[in-house]
Steps between C-alpha positions, in 0.01 A plus 500: 500500500360852488414627846396862440369678188496871432222593259632792297149624433185624667128451544315200365794303363703547819210362703460213250863393538483540879201264511707222343799584719286464812388156388859389432639638826711765321552840665348801319688825439340808345594838363272803495493855372369782716165476319482130593595533867150387603463234231377152602810338347717684753286385793516138379880490476743383767736786421465807278735769372394853408591632156491880543270678255183425308592485132594155362825642363606585855380179662393174332717567193824535699701173479758626749238574766325168446818293530599696811154434647538126439829499685366715784208264562714186481321373190686242293277528190314767302166461323433787255122455463375658177549850364774732628835313472359152449632485142818700554806289424727745682303464821502120474878507457539740794307257722723211393817709540395572859499127574122476511267257320304655213151352474468544126661411169871553424597862426598402143150365434344819634730714288420306183130571543543855635482654154187402309686562174782259589255252655308468173822427311596225746154344481496506121833315498357241741206428268239693700247690279546880520343811346737691274655811652432827316717811497280795613678722246400283203147382580274515194125550465461133408656391830251692717379463767820456700577471867785704648658322796767582754795264462593502868167444673133413487180552696359721226754774561659643188237333279305680229269373224542699178246483218612789278845612388446860606463381862812286496771757582314647800412152627865389481614811690232450765583128538871576534435759771277261696746211460787717622297605805383149586809292413790741455533391134327691216552226237180407316416285197199422280322184402177412322197558722238227515172678575328195649786288626492261793767534767607149597795417725667182620639451849843339502701365791853371453772366730877505466503129415342540157133437576257751347133497590229673298215535748201575282392823338322811626270729302558870575312664211273732697720806548486874546780721372681179399499392866331181610177522697368142495697178460394137493631148463454311280422719198157448338671542160766230536430142400728200555691552174561869557596433863768255388635753248504782758674279754762395246571864405522606868740214579719598204505858625608397850769263376636758252611728784593239762204593719476398866206578729145620432427707191234569242512494121236730352337460159251693289257259337238530228153348510608217269781388732802670341730654764809722523757561774448828689750487785633288782449620855799376698317508831181396674190644331225695674251241373688194630219405748273362226770251403556412865130424554462293183821298550507485880840669513667763716719670241682709762591183689618351170713807437663461839567128453655559158717779644621255765611263222226241525390312188145515372307177453502375143144621433280773648175410675186453291260794466148503644212742456505866407626815676431867430679799649403866491711798597308735725634850432440835665401667175206645310454306173241742363741795544782364288611252765615783727678365811330594827656602828375520857453298816360148467251499787409133475615206291321166524426238234261219599459153357713201409758694302870574533595862570860615450506860617747768597249702700289485813246719677652847533760463222579824318494468119755749374650609171842340518413141402265292289136541618425127520331422831476125470468194280186295557509145365234229479541131416220265398461176305402696187533849356140613538490407867831676567369818334177490701684441827743785435228744391299426814797555728583832337140619507488431874839655577525801729751735338437837661684827460635500143337448165590167337442298184288246693174561310682463167655169609167353608330611179776338293477173693123491442515611135361245255795546262751441777313190617503375142878544485478771232774724638803680359709809567227723351228376738452838671499691170247264344252490787544856627633620831182687580289184478757285678532757781126502577465523881403179674287677757199726452642843582159651568403230750846525657443872555165429666659238727782742584248771594311271739826363649623856558167588661531195728850605599377852572218366717745289696710806585242777528427716803130561430204274590403236247269634230587866559500713184489871453311490164307169495316576175815519289676178388858439600746521211847359451725513193782271389732476203624187328765604251339767281146405603313675781200351684256685723293298746191663653311293755235537768370245748708222339361565153721625214315770313424445136564125519364167620783457752417456869732453794459169684782542752827690534810501714825685421635176348193330351198625307201300377282661232173394342537571127185440298397226741843332517714526811866580432782496753792744492820486704631848574847613610553863595830686507592870512374645172403160360207257518533152344181309421578159353716563193406870479714773659322830564632839602259704716439850363524757780204735540732800477822544299794659677601835347783461247445126446290526184688456171431701188267329253695293247799445729713193430690388806793264545367150579824422684830666587736509204708702257370695202692346210388718212219734402313484169303827510522861606260710704232638271511209255178341377477125565258219422388230739776241532782724378820451703584795724805367681671185622563416864761247611416298809593147603756492215223528238354777290141611561333713233273780623237582237234765449169381651295696245527748214614838624786738568803451727422787738785424741820296483671553837771231460819467298706209368718347770282627783419271793130499594307352789175307477211741449716776351329686215673412172275690261160665475292440187189715457229495236585713201 
């Protein structure tokens, strides 16, 4: 019997495993980098070991430190979570060599699926449908478009879609560089790219006694940068016949490599039901909660029981209802999915939904790890009700302090094409990020509410008698920015000038407005340099700018700390809107910085290889 588990991971997945451990009476051991010293997963552990440093390569990717931490805490088992070393056969073997229980598949099974190239060969031999592998050096025009993929990893890193031969060489070089940075292996390969494919995966669970479960399928087609954003079970595409075929292929895949434990076999499917093997994830998936809610399972508990040598029942439980999960990221979808950093002032999701998060009020969102804040999951008897429940919970969530993809997620869940089940991997391209990122809240009304809430707060703390004003004939004016938009609110005696908006009541935390005869309520949260009104976050504009703080017109600043990878232009060059200027590496991914308009590169104060902080000027583009 396992008595104590070290989770060789961080954040949300560490907390998820700890939740099951607590229910089973198993002690919880954690590891943490310096950046994670204040993380909730550390506070929820029974014992925790510091891994000196911030970078993954110095901390969560060090098998020697993780095994030593397990021994130091008295753990007798290791759960790898997902990401980091979860699919590293060498780490699994090191855990076993140390006399500890590995809560995962055998190292040989991990190794066989560790290379996507080798994995496809094994699957083809087992009778699982696969897409033919293409040699990047010999791709022809007739074979375009193609997808370049990193052999050693996933998550969208090292992936490039190529539609013309003259782009192929640069795309291969770029993919190799990103794969080497993310996985330590620059190997890439090509395969045919299906423009409107469906990403379908099957959950498998196998024991060491020969029983293999296929626990339904999940649809993960809505993606950004080849990374999943929304997942659901069951898939609206899959009928009973296709489900049987998918399950058969997934079972063959698991048996072909002697699989034990929880894993996922991923397929790319076409609209007519044809499907091809993509990869097998030899670990627990991020999206496992939708399967748990539909089948009434605790997959982490199942992993632990299998690791202890218990046999699975002959058949899995029957499914019921529908579950949808969204990944709430600290990112700006409209700005090329740029990750966001900062302090999360408040995090609260209401409603009858499941929230698996790695953050809490006050958490600092940094640059060292994936910017996912939480997974929010809803279950209901049918798909439409699950989507409505999840959209409502997200719309009412208080996520203050960093920009997120929340508005995008709600708009997707309420989109008529999503509700009709018409989804694929090109969903965002087809429907447009700008339209899907439309703000949920009225920014203008939010600015008005913020102005009256600020005025109420000022009244509560003032030193002058109520009603005192030095220039009573002039309206009071406040300005706020929301992204690139600026709003000025001028009001006098509770009436907003130039509008049909009247103040009904205001406190620092609650404002009621009469808008064209309709009363509207606004909850307001105020923090230093930030006012949050419903789903809208506003930055107050100071009346006076400190000397030296103003940037030159046309300045492009670093959206996050990172490293300048390469530069495409020189100072003095003419550029058109959208032309690449340089590439910044942050969070193990490349971020392209482009010209915002036609003009001339007036300044280029950075060089390749240079480290930059958030807000650093990368380039200045002025009108020609």
